[in-house]
N, C-alpha and C positions, 0 to 999 in steps of 0.2 A: 934604434930609431923606429918610432911608431909608423906603421904603413896603413894608409887608409885607402879603401876602395873608391877610386876617383869617380866611379858611376854614381855612388851614394853622395859624394861631395858635391857632384853637380845636380843633385836632386833627380837622378836618373829614374824614370818610370819603367816599370816592367813591361815587357812586350807581351802580346797575348799568349805566346807559347810559354813565357816565364809564368804568367798568371795561372795557366792550366796546370803547369808543372807543380806550382805551389799548392793549388787546390788538391791535386792527386796526393801529393806528400802529406797534406793535412788529413785527408781521408785515410790514408794508410796509417798514419800516427794514431788517429782516433780508433781505428779498428784494432790496432795492436794493443793499445791501452785497455779497450773494452775487453778484448780476449783475456788479458791478464786479470782484470777484475772479475769477469765471469768464472774463470778458473778457480779463483778464491772462493767465490760464492758457492760453486758446485762442489768444491772440496769439503765444504762444511756439512753437506748432506748428499753424498754420492749415490743418488738413485737414478734409474733410468728415466723416471717421470720428470725429475728436475732437469736432467741433461736435455731431454726433448724440449722442455719449456725454454731453456736458456738458448737452445739452438734456434727455435722459432723466433725468439726475440732478436737474436743475432741477425737472422735474415731480414727481419723487418727494420732493424737499425741500418744495415747496409743500404737498403732501399732508401732510407731516410736521408743518408749521407749523399746518395747519388741524385735523388730528386728533390730533397729539401722541402717537401710539401709545397712546392710552387703552385700558385694559382694558374688556372687555365688561361689560354689566350682568348679574351672576351670577344674579340672581333672574329673568331673562328666558329662561334656558335651559329649552327644552321637552323633554318626553319623545320619544325616538326613535319615529317612527311605524312601524307594522308594515310589514315589507318593506324598510326602510331599510338593512338589512344582510342580504345574502344568505348562504346556507350552502353553502360549498364542497362539502360531502359530498352535496349534492343534484345536483350538476352530473353530466353524462354524458360519457363519453369519445367523441370522434369516430371514425369509421371511418378506416383508413389511406388510403382514396380521398379522404375529406373533408379530411385534414390538408394535403395539398399545396395545395389550393384556399384553405384558411384562411391558410396561410403566405403566399400570394401577396398578401394584403391587409395584411400586417404589416411594421412597422419597429421595430427594437430600438433604444432610445436610452439611453445610459448617461451619468450625471452624473459628469463627469471633471475637476472644477474644484479638487479639494482636493489639499493637499500632505501629505507624510508626516512633517512636522516633529514632530508631537505624539508620534510613536514613534521619533523620533531619526534619521529617514531624510531625505535630500536628494531634491528632485525630486517629481514627481507620486506620489501615493499608489498609483495604479494600477500602478506599476512595482516595488512591493515584492513580494519572493518570498514566497508563502504556502504552497505545497505542491509537492513534487517538483520543485523548481527553477523553477516556473511562477509568474508574477505574476498579479494580478487581471485584467489586460488580456489575458494569454495565455489564461487560463481562459474569458473571455468570447468571444474569437475561436474557441477550440476548440469551445464550445457551438454557436455559430452555424454554424461550418463543418460540424459533425456533422449539424445539421438540414438544411442545404442538400444535403449529400451523400446523407443517408438518404432524403429525400423529393424530391429533384429540385427543390428550391425554390431561390429566390434572395433570402432575407431579407437586407436590408442592415443594417449596424451604423452608428449615428450617435453620435459622442461630443461632448458639450458640454464644451469645455475653458475654462479661464480664462487670463488673461494669465500666470498662475503656471506653468501646465502645458502650454501650447500648443507651444512650441518642443521640449521634451523628447518630448512625445507624438508630434510629427510625425517626429522621429528614429526612435522606436521602431517606429512602424507601418510603416516602410519594410521591415521584415523580414517582413511579412506579404504582400508582393507575390507573386503567383502562387498564393496560397491562394484557395479558392473562396468568396470573401466580398467584398462591396463595402463599403468603409469611407469614411464622410464625417465631417468635423469642422466644427465652427463654434464661435466663442468668445462667451461671455456677456459682458455689459457690464463695464466697468471705471470705478468711481466714486471721486471724491476723499473721503478721510476728512475728518471735520469736528471742529474744536476744540469741545469740549463747552461751554466758557465763552463763546466768541465767536460760535459757530455759523458760522464761516467755514472754507473748505477749508484744510488745512495744506499742500497742494501748491503749489508756486511755478511750475511749468511743466508742459507737456503731455507730456513724454517720460517715460512711466511706468517704463521700465526704469532711467532714471538716478535716479529718486526713488521706488522701488518701495514703500517704507514708507508713502508718502502716499496710496496707492491700494488698493482692495480690490474683489473680486467680489461684487455685492450679493445673494448667496444664490440658491438654484436657482429662485425664483419669476420669475427674470429669463428663464427658459427660453423662455417664449412669444414675447415681443417679438424676442429675439435669433434664435430659430429662424426666425421669418417674415422678419426682415431678411436672413438669410443666403441666402434664396432656396430653402432646402431643403424648406420646407413646401409651396411651390408645385410644386416638382419631384416630391416623393413623391406628392402628390395626382394629378398628371398621369400617374404611373405606375400608378395604380389602387390605391395603398395606402390603407387606410381607417382603421386604428388604429396608434397607437404604443404600445409598452410601455416605460414609463420607470422606471428604477430607479437607485439609487446603485451606482457600479461596485465599492464594497467590500462589497456585500451579496451573498454567494456563494450564497444561497438563491434569488435573483431570477432564475430561469430562465424561458424561454418555457413557458407552461402551456397544453396543448391543450385542456383542459376549460374553462378561463376563455375561450380564443379562440372555442371553439364557442359558449359562453354568449352572447358578443357578436355573433357573425357567423353562427351556425348557423341552423337553420330557424325558430326561435322569434324570434330577434332581440330578445328581451327588452324590448320597448317602446322600442327605439332608444335604449339607454343611451349617453350621450356621455362620461360620466366615471365610472370605476370605481376605487375605492381599496381595496387589500388591507389589511385590519386582522387582527390576531391577538391571542391572550390576553395581557393585561397580566400581567407578573410583578414581583417586587421590583426586578428590574434594569431595568425600563422605566418607572418611575413618572413620569419627566419627559417621556415620549414623547407627542406629539400624539395627540388622540382625536377621535371624531366626536360631534357634538351637533346637535340641532335648534335653530335660533335664528332668530328673525323669519321663521318658517315655511319655513326653508331648511336642508338638510343642509350642514354646514360643518365644517371642521377647527378644533379648538381647540388652540392651542399653549400652553405654560406661560407664555410671555412676555405672553400676553393675559390672563392670570388675575390678578384682584385679589389683592393679597398676603395678605389675610386669609382667602382661600379656596385657598391653595397646597396645603395638606394635603388638603383635599377633592378637589382635582384629582388628587393623587397616589394617592388611595384606589382600591385594586383592586376594592372592592365598588361604589363609585359609577360608575366608568368601567372597564368590564371589558376593553375593547379599546383598542389603540393603533395608530397608523398605521405601516406598514412603509416607506412611501414607494415602494411599487410601485404604479404607476398605469397604467391603460389608458384612453387618451383618443382620441376620434374626431378625425381631422385636420381634416375639413371644419368641424367644430364650433369648433376652435381658430381657424380662418380666420374664421368668422363673428363670434365673440366679439371678436377683435381688430379686425375691420373696422367693427363697430359700437360700438367703444370702450367695451365692457362689462366689460373686465377690471378687477376691483377687489380688490386683494390687501391684506390687513392689513399694516401696516408693523411690522416688529420692529426694535426699537432695541437694538443690540448695543453695550454699553459696554465700552471697553478702556483700559487704562493702559500707556503706554509706560515704558521703563526710566528715562527721564529725568523721569518723573512726569507727563508731559503726558496729560490725560485727553481721549479722543476718542470720537466715536460713529459707528457705521456703521449705515446705514439699509438694512435687508434685507427680502426677501419670501420666502415658502415656495411651492414649486410646487403643493403639495396644496391651498393655501388658495383656488385657482381653483375648486375643486368648486362653490361656490355660484353660479358664473357660467355653468354649464352646465345643459342639460335632462336630466332623467332621471338625475340623479347618484345613485349608491349605493355602499354598502361591500360587501365580501364577506369573510366570516370564513374565513380560510385556516389551514392547519395551521402550526405554529411552524417547520417546516422551510423555509418560504418567507422566513423572516427569519434570516439568518445573517451579520450584519455584523461586520467587523473594525475596531473603533475603537481598541482597547487590545491590549497584548500578551497579556492574559488571553483575549481573543477568538482571537488568533493561536494560542495554545496548543491551543484546542479544534479549530480547523480543520486543525492539523497532527498531531493525535492519532489514535489507532486507533478513535476514535469514528466517523471517516468513511473511506470509500473514494472514490477519484477515478474517475469514469466519463465520458469524453468531455467533459472540462472542467466536470462538475458534481460536486458532493460529495453522497454519498448516505450516510445513517447506517447503521452497521454493524447488521446483523440480530442480532448477539450483544448489543447493548444492550437491557437488560431493560425500559427506560423510554423513552417517546417524547421526553421533555424532556432538555435538555442540562444538564450540571452547572453550578452557580454557582461561578465561579472569581474569586477576588480576590487579585491579586499586589500587593505593596507598591510604591508609586510610586517610592520612592527608589532601590530596587535593580533593578527589573524594567520600568520604564516604556519604556526604549529597547530597540529591537530587538536591537542589538548586546549589551547587558548580558543580556537575556533569553536569548539563544542561548548565551552564555557559561555561564549558570547552569543551562541545561538542554541537556546534550550530546546527549541523546535525550529525547523527549517521553515522560513516563511513561504507562503503561497505565492509562486512566481509564474503561474500559468500565463499571465498577461504582461510579463516583465520583458522589457527590451534591453535595458541597460541599467547596471547598478554599479556605483562607485561608493565604497565606504573607506573612510580614512580616519585614523586617531582612535581615541578611547570610546568606542560605541558598543553598546550591548542591547540586544534585541529581546523583547518579551515574547510571550508565547502567542501563537496564532496571528502573527503579523502578515499583512498582505501587501505586496509591492506590485505596482503596475506602471507601464510605460517607461520612462527614464527617471531614476531615483538617485539623487546624490546626497550622501550623508557625511559631513565633515565636522570632526571635533578637533580644533587647533590645539597647539601645545597649552597644557593646563586646563583644558576644557574636557567636559564628559558629556556624553549623550546616552541616555537610557530610554529606549522606545518602550512605552508601555504595551502590555499585552493587548491584542485586538486592534492595534494601530493599522490604518490603511493609508498607504502613501501612493498617489498617482501623479506622475510628472512633477515631483516636488524636489526642492533643494532645502536640506536641513542643516543648519550649522549653529555654532554657539554652544551654550550649556542647556541641557534639557534633562531634568531628573524628576520623573514622576513615579512614585512608588505605587505598585498595585496593592490594593486592598482586598 
């Protein structure tokens, strides 16, 4: 006779204790299955490096099962306390005698793990040509070389690569031999992507380069552990370095700033600040950027991935959150060592969902370098000018840095004094025709004069002639089946151009 659990027959609901037990069993099962799969992957390439990588991933995965990447409690966000964000305008310049001493205590670190694929380029993003035939990496090296020559200093450059960028970067930096700059590199971790449904790794063996789509670099929050494991943290501390300045290599505004350096290391020493985050004014172009909040009585970074869906618009509000994180960070090296040694590094997990072309849904567990702010003593933000944030994420950004808005000086971009406003124009170029660098350059044989431009929108099949001038608000739209060729020498001021326009230059 078939026996039926009468609780199920009566539609019995699990009690809270039953539900908790079910969740715990599910977690245990998931970890058991993960262990089995990681053992298989590790067995295909039994090296200590792979073992350390898989152990690091397992720790992150366990936290993911426990925390689930849950959003924070929006109602618990507190008002920023007085002094939480310092004003850059109140900082003082160091004397030329002070500068060399300050630079002796600094190391510059660039996050160099990204590829240029979103802009249609192969290899590391840092080797994309951005100005005068120079790449992001060229400009960075020029900046530090100039510092060392000008002040007789020896500031080292450290590049955090990923498995995607390391080989190409190693080949590129050979050309800098003989230059007055010490360059170090280390790799961030390489973790297996997870099948969203099964929660198991999609990788089948440990040879990353033979199965590259199954692995990913777990965000720049991995910096701390990887930096220490490389031995560079210990080496730089032994050399007397006290602070590192970390920034994205594609942020051309992230140069060494003497005023901030003096603020941290000068006579006042500002209460021994261990973690300083540069923030700047939020605009319509930055509504998804992370911001600073007070939460559980600590200053911390809030990313959009941590925001409850019903509060997404509140997060994007320029009135509610006036500042956003530039990802320019100044961190005390001894403090990094202490936080890691005491196992106090606690970074929120960002769940990055992706879908492969074959329809497979996967997740990547990532962390952000700025999220470590809450783990340090004396953390604060500093409100810096917009000029400190000049990233190149799209070809619209590339248009700005290639234009006459800027001049190049010792590897640094300086806004032209002929620009009447301190802000940069808002530029929107259509994804279909302008998103790849090659297409972008074909449609702009020369970059237009945009010194007096406020806003530019270009959509559709549009090509610009040489020596075009754009002023005010300009909107150029070629609808489906239409084409617009702007002749050389065109001047557009507060104009909307649409329809078909094909004038050949003679």
